N, C-alpha and C positions, 0 to 999 in steps of 0.2 A: 731662376728658371723654377717653376713649380711642377712637381710631378703628381698626376692624379691616379690613385690606385682604383683600379676597376674590379668589382665583385661579381661573380657569376652566381646567380640566383635561380634555383630550379625548384619547382614544387609539384606535388601530385594530389589531386583533389580525390578523396575516398568516402564512399557512402556505405554505410551499414543500414539495411532495411530488413525489418521482420514483419511479416503479416501476421496476426493473432487470430485465432479461431475462437469459437464458442466454448472450447474447452480451456480452463484455466491453465496457464504456462507461464514461465518466466519471460522477462524482457531479454534475457541474455542470449548471446549468440556469437559465433565466430566468423570472421571472413578468412578464406584460405586462397590466397592469389594464385592464379594460372601461372604467372611469372613471378618469382620473389622480387619484392622491392629491394633494391640494392643501392648502397651510397658508395660513390667513389672513395677510395681510401684517403685521398688528400683532402676530404672536406674539412673545413674549419669549424662548422657549427651546423647543428641539426636541430630542427624545431618541429612541433606539433601545434596546430592551432584548432580549437573547435569553432567550427563556422557556423553551426545550427544543431538544434536537436528538437525533435517533434515526438510527443507521447501521445498515446491512446488515453482518452479520459476514462475508459472503462477499466479502472483499477478497483476491484471490489474490496469493500470492507467486511463482508461476511462471506466467509468461504471454508472449503474443508481441504486440507492438505494431507495425502499420505506421506510416509517416511520416504525420503529420496536423498539425492546428493545434495539437493539445494536446501532441504530442510531436515534437521536431525531428528524431529519428533513428530508424530501425528498429531494434527491441529483440527479443531473444529470450534468455530466460535459463532456458528450459525444455527443453533439448536436451543430450544427452552423447553420447560414443561409448565403446564398449567392444571389447576385442580378446580372443580366446581363443587367439590365435596369436602372442603376444608383440609385437604391433604390426604384424604383416605384413598383416593384413586387419582393417578396422574396421567396426563394426556401429553404426548410428545409432538412439537410443532418443529419440523425441520425446514428452515428458510432456504429458498434457491439462492445460489451464489449471486452477489451483485452488490451494488454500490447504494447503500440505504441512509435515509435521513431518519430522524426520530420519529417523524410522522408517518414515513414508511413502515416501520416496525410496528407502530400503533395500529395501521390499517390491516397489516397482515395478521396481528393477533385478534382483532376484532372479526375479520372475516372467517378466520378458522373456527371461533366460538360461535359465530352465526350459522356457519355451515353445519354445525352439529346441534343447532335449534336450542342453544342455551340461554339466548336474550329473549326477553318478553317482547321487544320490538327491535329488529335488526337495524332499523335507522335511528335508533336511539340507544347505543350500547353503553354499558356500565364501565368501561374501561377507556382511560385517556392517559395519553403521555405528552409532555410538553418540556421546554427549555426554559428555565428561570433565568432570565438576563442578569438579575440582581446577584444571585448566588452562583452564577455560571454552573447550575446542575440541572440535570433531568429530574423530572418529578413525575410521579405516577398517581392517578386518582382511580379508586375502585368504588363503584356505588352497587351493592349487591341487591338493592331494591329493584335493579333493572334486569335480574336474572329471571329466567322463566318459572322458577318454583321457589316458594318462600324458605325451603331448607337448604337451597344452594348457597354456597359460599365461595368466591373466588380467590384462589391463591396463585401467584405468579413466581416461577423459579427462573430467574435470568442466569443463575451461576451453575446451572445443570449443563453438563456436556458428556456426550457419549464416548469421548476420549479423555484422557488424563490432561490435556493441555488445551486451553482457550475456552471461553465461554462469553455469551453475549453481555454478561454483567461487565466484563472488562471494557467492552465498548461504552456502556451506557454510564458506568460509575457505581452500580449496585453490587454489594458484597454479601447480601443475604437474602432469603426468600421474603417476599412481600406476602404477608398473612393476614391482613386486616383491612377492614373498610376505611374509605377516606383517602387522605394525601400522604404520600410517602416520598421523600426526597432522597435522592441518590446519596450514598456516602462518600463518593469520590467524583473528581471532575470526570467527564466522559472523555473518551478517546476515540471519537468518531474516524479520526486519521490514523488507523491502525498501524500505519506504516512510519508514523512520525512526521515532523514538519519539513524533512528534506529528504531528497533521494540521492545517494552517492554513486555517481557514474564512475567506473573504473575502466582502464584500457591497459590490457596485458599485451606484451610484445615489443615494447618501446622501451622497457626499462622504467625505473623510478621517474614519476612525473611531478609530484609536489610533495610537500612536507606537512603531514598532519599530526598534530599534537607532538611535534618534535622527532616524529618518524617518517622516513621516506616512504612514499606511497605511490601506488599507481592511479590514484584518484585524479581524474582529470578535471571534475568539477562538482559542485553540489547543487542540486537543483530544488529551489525552494517550492513548497506545496502552496498553490495558490487557493484563495477562497475561504469561506468561513468554515472552520473545523469543528464549531459547535452549532447548535440549533439545527435549522432544517436547510442549510446550503450544502450542496455536494462539494467535495474536494477534489482538486485534480493537480497534476504536475503543471508548473509554469514553464512554457516551452521557449520563450522568446530569450535565449541565452547564447551568449558568445564569449570566447575566452581571447586574451592576447596570446601571442606566441609564446609557448612554453620550451625553453632550451632542453635538449635531451642530452644528458650528461653522460649516460651509460647505454646509449643505443647501440644495438649490433649492427654490423655492416649489411646483414642480410636479414630480411624480414619475411618469413614464409606465410604468416597469418597474424591476425589481431583479433583479441577477444573482447568483447564488451559485456561488462557485468554491472547490474544495477542493485544496490542495496539500500535497505531502510536505515533510518538513523535510530530505529528501535532495534533491539537484540532479543534473541531467544533467551529467556531466563534460565534455562537448563544448562547452557554452555557458554553464554556470553557472545556467541557469534551473531553477525548481523543477519536479518531476515532479508532473504531475496524478494525483489518485486515481482508480483504475479498480475497478469492482466488477461481480459478476455476481449475479442473482437478488436477492430481498429489496428493500428499499426504503431511501429517504433522506427524512427528515421533519424540517423545521426550523420553529420558530414563533417569531415575533417580535412585539414590541409597539412600535408607533410612536406617540409621544405629543407634544403640545405644551401650553404654558401661555400 
């Protein structure tokens, strides 16, 4: 006679949803349950499974961050200075926060110089930025003959910042002031993907989920950044992601809340902590399945 063992399988579908406004804010958030999630004391195994994740594509690469609990330093990578007097007088250009390409940055600089009537012909500016596929670097071309006066000389300072942390030069790869006519190639590779190549999604409240670099972690998945991170293509999170069931080895019997946190693969140079992910507009939607047998 063969005896068949029957397992009772129960699951709960949970959705985390956060609507983002036009104000820069983190993707992080917490779900607090009206009734605590409770596992029966005799459960043999508990699992969590990521069913789907959706991200807004409005994750800016130019932005201003004041000091807060989610970022330890004041940060501004969206400001430059330019001079049409060979550095004697500097003008400051503060970009609106947003997701910029190399050509977007070029157009904003040309428009500002045009608004101040410094070009001989606004339809034929003397400043150009482009991406060199061969060297994988951004380069700038300045033609001072296109300025409105013969004694004008255009300099560009991408490494200027009103704060001590962050500058546009880090995004484009420039480490010094551009102070001459002609072609200038960036010293370093650009980092248009200011958050790195992946987004680490962490889930607090269920105990350790995975092992990252030999250390138990609450990271449930790593979301790759899709799109071209160089040149003129926008970058955005790849949303079509699903995990297999993850065994919860240290999950509590009662779960009053779950916290969702999203981190960059890049860290703050000041203290080595991971950067939180910030977005504007759109939404974040994560669906989980928590089950037990």
